N, C-alpha and C positions, 0 to 999 in steps of 0.2 A: 518729535513726530512732525512729519511734513503735511501741510494742510493746503487745500486749494478751494477757492470759491468760484464755481462755474455758474454764470447767470445770464439772464436776458433782462433788459430794461428798455422800455419804450418811453415812460414818463419821467424817468430819473429816480424812481424809488430804489431800484436795484443798484444804481450807481452810488446812492447814499449808503447803502448797506456795504457795497464793495469798498468804499473809502474807509469805513469803520473797521472792516475785517482786515484790510491791508495794514492798518495801524497795529493790528493784533498779530501780524506776521504771516497772514495767509497770502499765497500766490493768488493771482486774479486772472480769470479767463472769461472775458465777455463774449457772448455769442451774438452774432449779427446775421440776420436773414439776408439772403441774396436779393430778394425782392422786398423793398421797403413797404411798410404799411401805408395805406392811404393817408393823406394829410388831413382830410376832413375827420373830425372827431366822430361824427355819426357813422360814416363809412368804416372807420377804423373799428368801432364797436361792433357794427354789423358783421364785417368780414372776419375780424379776429374772434369775436364771440361765437359765431357759427362754426368756424374752423376748429376752435378749441373744443367746442361741444361735441364734435364728432371724432375728436382725438387726432386731428390732422397733424402732420409734421411739416416743417419748413426746410427748404434747402438753405444751408448755412455757408457764409463766406469763410473760407480758410479755417474751419473748425478742426482742432487737433483732439481726437478722442483718447489719446494716450494719457492715462492717469497712473501708470505703473510706479512712478516716483513718489506718489502720495499715499499716506496712510488714512487720511481723513478727507472726505469729499463733502463739501457743502454746496447744494444746488439751490439757486434762487430763481423764483418765477413769480411774475404777476399772475393774478387770477383773472381769467377771462371766462365769463359764462359759467362760473363755478369750477372751472378746470384749469390745468396748467396751460401756459401759453404754448403755442405750436413750436417755437424754436426749442423749448425745453423738452417737448416730446421727442424731438430729434436727438437731443443730447442723451436722453434715457435710452433711446433705441440704438445709438451708435457707440456708447461708452460702456466698457466692461467694469462694472462696479463691484464685482464679486470679491469678497474678502476685505472690503473697505468699511470703515466707520462712515455712515451716511447720515446727513442731516439735511432736511429740506426747509428752506426759508420761503414762506409764501407771503407776498405782500399784496394787500388789497384795500379797497376803500372801506370795507366792512370789518376787516380783521378776522374774518372767518371764511373757511372754505371747506365745508363738510364733505362735499362730493369729491373734491380733489384729494383731501386727506384720506378718505375711505379707499380710494383707488390706489394711493401710494402705499397705504398699510397692507393692501392685498399683495402688491408687487414687491414691497420692501418691508416686511414685517418687523425687522429690527431697527429700522430707521427712526430718527426723531423728526418731529415736525414742529416748527415754530412759526406762528402767525404774527405778522406785523401789519398794523393799520397805517397805511400811507406814511412810511417813515420819512419821506422828503418833507412833508408838511407837519409831521408829528415826530420830531427828532427824539423825543423821550422814548419812543418805541425801540430805538436802537439799544437801549439798556437791556432788552431781552437777549441781546447777543452775548452778554456776559457769561451765559451758560456754555458758550463754545470755548 
């Protein structure tokens, strides 16, 4: 079975997950917004949180939406204002996930994202959702990936 991890990471949590999954044989596809987030933490939280809260999408650099070669798709997103990050909204909008086994990995400081999970379960009722609490600073959270 061919598997890919498509993810966005701003703080490094997604990169920690990607390293772990790459060791498990996953192909890796990192999404990068065309317009970088502000450098200021406060502005980043305000802009990213507001945009995620309204379901905004980000223009992406060189994103390839073709996943036809993969049976299993794992999508990773930080949680902003209780929602998926804007670059991941773009991935979901542009990528045909029909007929694929889908798992979402949500990484946040709290380890919970009920609004995001509820929205995902509505759009992808057969998908699995795994929550990770800041895996970069809590590497033991990566043990949850053993389910994949």
